[in-house]
Residue, then its C-alpha position, 0 to 999 in steps of 0.5 A: x495542568x489538567x482541565x476538568x470536563x463539564x456536561x452540556x446544558x439542558x437546553x442544548x439537549x432539547x435542541x438536539x432532540x427537536x432537530x433529530x425529529x425534524x430530520x426524521x420527518x423530512x426523510x419520509x418517516x412517520x412519527x406516531x403521536x400519542x392518542x388522547x384519552x379525553x374527547x370533548x364534544x362541542x354543541x347542545x345535544x339531547x333534551x336540551x336541544x329539544x327544549x331549545x327548539x320548542x322555546x324558539x317555536x313558541x316565540x315564533x308562534x307568539x310573534x305570529x299571533x301578535x302580528x295577526x292581532x295588530x293587523x286585526x286592530x288596525x283593520x277594526x279601528x280603521x287606521x289609515x295614514x291620514x287618520x283613524x276611522x271617521x277621524x281624518x288629519x288634514x292640514x287645517x286640523x281634524x275632520x270628523x265624519x258622522x256622529x262623534x261622542x266625547x266623554x271628556x271636555x273638548x278644547x278647540x279653537x274653531x268648530x264648524x260643520x260641512x257646507x252641506x250640513x248643519x252642526x249639532x251639539x247634543x248631550x243628555x245633561x247640558x252643553x257648555x261652551x266656555x271661553x278662557x283667557x291666557x290665565x285660564x279664567x272663564x271670560x264667557x260661557x254659554x250653558x244649554x240645559x234641560x230647563x234653561x239657557x244660561x249666558x255668562x258674559x260682560x255683554x250678550x249680542x245677537x247680530x244679523x248676517x250683515x253684522x247689524x246688532x239685533x239684540x244687545x244685553x249688558x249690565x246697564x241696558x237692553x237694546x233691540x236693534x230691529x225695526x220692530x219688536x213684536x210680542x205675541x203672548x196673550x198677557x202682553x209684555x211686562x216691564x218692571x221699569x221704564x221703556x223707551x220706544x218711538x212707537x207702540x202699536x197693536x196688530x191690525x184688528x187688535x186692541x192696544x192696552x197700556x195698563x199699570x195694575x198697582x202703580x201709576x202709568x206715565x207717558x213722557x215725550x220731549x216733542x209730544x205724544x200722539x195717540x191715534x185709533x184709526x178704526x176704533x175708540x180710545x178709552x182711559x180708565x182709572x180708579x182715581x184721577x186722570x190728569x191732562x196737564x200742559x205747562x205752556x200750551x192748551x188742552x184742545x178737545x176737537x170732536x163732532x160730539x163731546x159728552x160728559x154724562x156724569x157732570x154734576x148739575x148745579x141748578x137751584x132746587x135741582x130744577x131742570x132747564x125746560x129747553x134742556x139747555x145747560x151751561x158748563x161752568x168751572x169752579x176755581x179748583x177746576x171742577x166742572x158742573x152744569x147750570x141751566x142756561x138763561x139769557x145770561x150766564x147762570x154759573x154764579x147763581x149755581x156755584x154752590x157745587x164749588x163749596 
């Protein structure tokens, strides 16, 4: 039987070719490689390179300008690690040196000046200090305006350096806690209602006047009223009546001379006493009149004044 011969596979041919090339290379022969016709250059060249350098230079200039402006602003505004300019940040809060101007409301818990200077709050319109509760409602307000000082609170109090109340005002009363209240105005003090005080006294060598132009003037005291003029006289003037009344005691006029210049004379026929002596008589309604003195009382004879 005849056997047919088959050709070798293609991969075997490729293997033989690679092996022959390797053998030839190892023997010192050089293998010529085909030269490539296409050459690719890596990088940026020409006008693109110049534009890139120009853009990097521009960014560098902007960076230097921004850095210079930042340093200039820090220097002009006086920025420091502890604050800015006259504003210093301390462990107790903020500290301002010199004069400061606030264009909007300032919220603070405590505001005080240095130990060697005073605290000055100044505004072209008004200065308002308000206190608010946790809900934001105003509980107290002090407003200093060009024409008026206004206080809005449940109670207004002025204390001394020792904490003693000197002046207290609320809806019910006004209390002056000082030992003396002095009114220096030429018109004195005007009270629309009652005044309670243990002493009313004028300055030395000045007159004391209690006056009610349109109403009545009443002085009440549970333990007595004492009126004393040490270097002058006491004068009481009234358009109508002046009444001295004592419910359980008596009225005493203790003086070296008591004068009643306008007491009506109740003599018969308007004849006067030849000796110039008169008797003071009292009508049933309390009216006083004079009667010519005699050996006995003559009040009954001249009582026609009481009619």
